[in-house]
RODO-2510 file (C-alpha; in nm, 4 decimals, decimal comma):
residues 146
     n   res          X          Y          Z
     1     m     0,0000     0,0000     0,0000
     2     s     0,1358     0,3434    -0,0933
     3     d     0,0946     0,6562     0,1133
     4     l    -0,1746     0,7622    -0,1346
     5     d    -0,3996     0,5286     0,0625
     6     g    -0,4683     0,5117     0,4308
     7     d    -0,6824     0,6432     0,7089
     8     y    -0,7373     1,0122     0,7695
     9     d    -0,5566     1,1361     1,0814
    10     p    -0,7905     1,3717     1,2724
    11     d    -0,4880     1,5084     1,4601
    12     n    -0,3028     1,6402     1,1541
    13     i    -0,1958     2,0042     1,1811
    14     f    -0,4693     2,1323     0,9474
    15     a    -0,7419     1,9549     1,1474
    16     k    -0,5942     2,1155     1,4597
    17     i    -0,6124     2,4579     1,2927
    18     v    -0,9789     2,4006     1,2007
    19     r    -1,0576     2,3054     1,5629
    20     g    -0,8685     2,6061     1,6959
    21     d    -0,6048     2,3848     1,8616
    22     a    -0,3234     2,5400     1,6545
    23     p    -0,2750     2,9027     1,5466
    24     a    -0,3136     3,0300     1,1916
    25     a    -0,3076     3,3643     1,0133
    26     k    -0,6524     3,3295     0,8548
    27     v    -0,7342     3,4853     0,5187
    28     f    -1,0879     3,3554     0,4584
    29     e    -1,3381     3,1185     0,6142
    30     d    -1,6846     2,9996     0,5240
    31     h    -1,8987     2,7011     0,6241
    32     d    -1,6888     2,4532     0,4240
    33     t    -1,3433     2,6003     0,3680
    34     l    -1,0591     2,7817     0,5366
    35     a    -0,7715     2,9761     0,3802
    36     f    -0,4663     3,0708     0,5857
    37     m    -0,1041     3,1691     0,5398
    38     d     0,1479     2,8863     0,4982
    39     v     0,3919     2,8958     0,7924
    40     f     0,6593     2,7457     0,5645
    41     p     0,6025     2,9766     0,2669
    42     q     0,7662     2,9312    -0,0707
    43     g     0,7322     3,3063    -0,1154
    44     p     0,5529     3,6096     0,0289
    45     g     0,1750     3,5690     0,0232
    46     h     0,1718     3,1849     0,0100
    47     v    -0,1801     3,0783     0,1156
    48     l    -0,3212     2,7313     0,1859
    49     v    -0,6848     2,6410     0,1221
    50     i    -0,8444     2,3431     0,2962
    51     h    -1,1851     2,1868     0,3467
    52     k    -1,2881     2,2110     0,7109
    53     r    -1,5084     1,9030     0,7440
    54     a    -1,4025     1,6580     0,4717
    55     h    -1,1741     1,3768     0,5785
    56     a    -0,9952     1,3485     0,2461
    57     r    -0,6208     1,2892     0,2673
    58     n    -0,5691     1,4154    -0,0887
    59     l    -0,7432     1,4941    -0,4161
    60     l    -0,7736     1,1259    -0,5040
    61     d    -1,0090     1,0442    -0,2175
    62     a    -1,2014     1,3730    -0,1980
    63     e    -1,5771     1,3731    -0,2388
    64     p    -1,6898     1,5827    -0,5398
    65     e    -1,8816     1,8298    -0,3218
    66     a    -1,5803     1,8916    -0,0964
    67     l    -1,3506     1,9302    -0,3939
    68     q    -1,5884     2,1776    -0,5564
    69     a    -1,6054     2,3920    -0,2428
    70     v    -1,2262     2,3968    -0,2053
    71     v    -1,1607     2,4824    -0,5697
    72     l    -1,4099     2,7686    -0,5622
    73     t    -1,2343     2,9084    -0,2552
    74     v    -0,8960     2,8619    -0,4270
    75     q    -1,0232     3,0820    -0,7107
    76     r    -1,1512     3,3496    -0,4690
    77     v    -0,8223     3,3506    -0,2795
    78     a    -0,6129     3,3592    -0,5988
    79     r    -0,8080     3,6634    -0,7173
    80     a    -0,7589     3,8306    -0,3783
    81     v    -0,3845     3,7516    -0,3798
    82     r    -0,3613     3,9076    -0,7245
    83     a    -0,5482     4,2219    -0,6164
    84     a    -0,3599     4,2631    -0,2867
    85     l    -0,0045     4,1771    -0,3863
    86     k     0,0042     4,2562    -0,7616
    87     p     0,2181     3,9546    -0,8597
    88     d     0,3124     3,8789    -1,2192
    89     g     0,1467     3,5382    -1,1859
    90     v    -0,0254     3,3064    -0,9400
    91     f     0,0909     2,9469    -0,9002
    92     i    -0,1686     2,6926    -0,7794
    93     a    -0,0311     2,3594    -0,6522
    94     q    -0,1784     2,0445    -0,5016
    95     f     0,0298     1,7416    -0,3979
    96     n    -0,0786     1,3783    -0,3639
    97     g     0,1544     1,1432    -0,1767
    98     k     0,5026     1,1831    -0,0316
    99     a     0,6744     1,1319    -0,3676
   100     s     0,4902     1,4375    -0,5025
   101     g     0,5874     1,6523    -0,2045
   102     q     0,2811     1,6125     0,0176
   103     t     0,3701     1,6615     0,3837
   104     v     0,0266     1,7041     0,5456
   105     y    -0,2335     1,4382     0,4661
   106     h    -0,5375     1,6652     0,4608
   107     l    -0,6674     1,7828     0,1221
   108     h    -0,5172     2,1251     0,0537
   109     f    -0,4182     2,3588    -0,2258
   110     h    -0,1341     2,6102    -0,2351
   111     v    -0,1931     2,9595    -0,3779
   112     i     0,1461     3,1200    -0,4357
   113     p     0,2014     3,4634    -0,5908
   114     r     0,4952     3,4760    -0,8355
   115     w     0,7072     3,7636    -0,9577
   116     a     0,9222     3,7538    -1,2715
   117     g     1,2863     3,6862    -1,1892
   118     v     1,2169     3,5841    -0,8272
   119     p     1,2832     3,2140    -0,7648
   120     l     1,0229     3,0031    -0,5886
   121     g     1,1348     2,8664    -0,2538
   122     r     1,1513     2,4908    -0,2083
   123     h     0,8309     2,3288    -0,0805
   124     a     0,8349     2,2647     0,2967
   125     a     1,2097     2,3309     0,3135
   126     g     1,2420     2,6917     0,4258
   127     g     1,2353     2,8123     0,7807
   128     m     0,9156     2,8777     0,9673
   129     a     0,7742     3,2247     0,9079
   130     d     0,7110     3,4678     1,1903
   131     m     0,3373     3,4938     1,2632
   132     a     0,3847     3,8705     1,3089
   133     e     0,4927     3,8889     0,9424
   134     l     0,2141     3,6621     0,8177
   135     k    -0,0772     3,8423     0,9831
   136     p    -0,0446     4,1711     0,7868
   137     l    -0,0193     3,9723     0,4612
   138     a    -0,3300     3,7729     0,5592
   139     e    -0,5168     4,0938     0,6386
   140     s    -0,4244     4,2612     0,3093
   141     i    -0,5368     3,9562     0,1108
   142     a    -0,8554     3,9186     0,3194
   143     l    -0,9547     4,2768     0,2353
   144     e    -0,9638     4,1787    -0,1328
   145     i    -1,1862     3,8686    -0,0948
   146     a    -1,4979     3,9188    -0,3031
***
């Protein structure tokens, strides 16, 4: 059995964030989804979008309704990132399994602003960001959520 299969761990860090057991610089929240700043960002303005109630480990085992809700929030957040930070592009990523780079087994998407000539940091390899730096970014993006 590969790590693409398995049981959902209700104590993963994203589930803890949803329950309020771990801190997060929140960007957006509705009944189904939550968007917050990545604490190991690949660049300034790196946001994660998750489903709050689905127990999908990745895209491959997500229910269609949960996937639809997450993708719609990804679009809203990407538009807000564009409006707030004025990047040259917006990179959307989603990993499935360790070999692809997945480190948290809770369905999530990355929304990463990109600027021409600025290299993208390595996924999950940089140092942990300071929450005091993430909160103003989260607030500026949140102001642009339509």
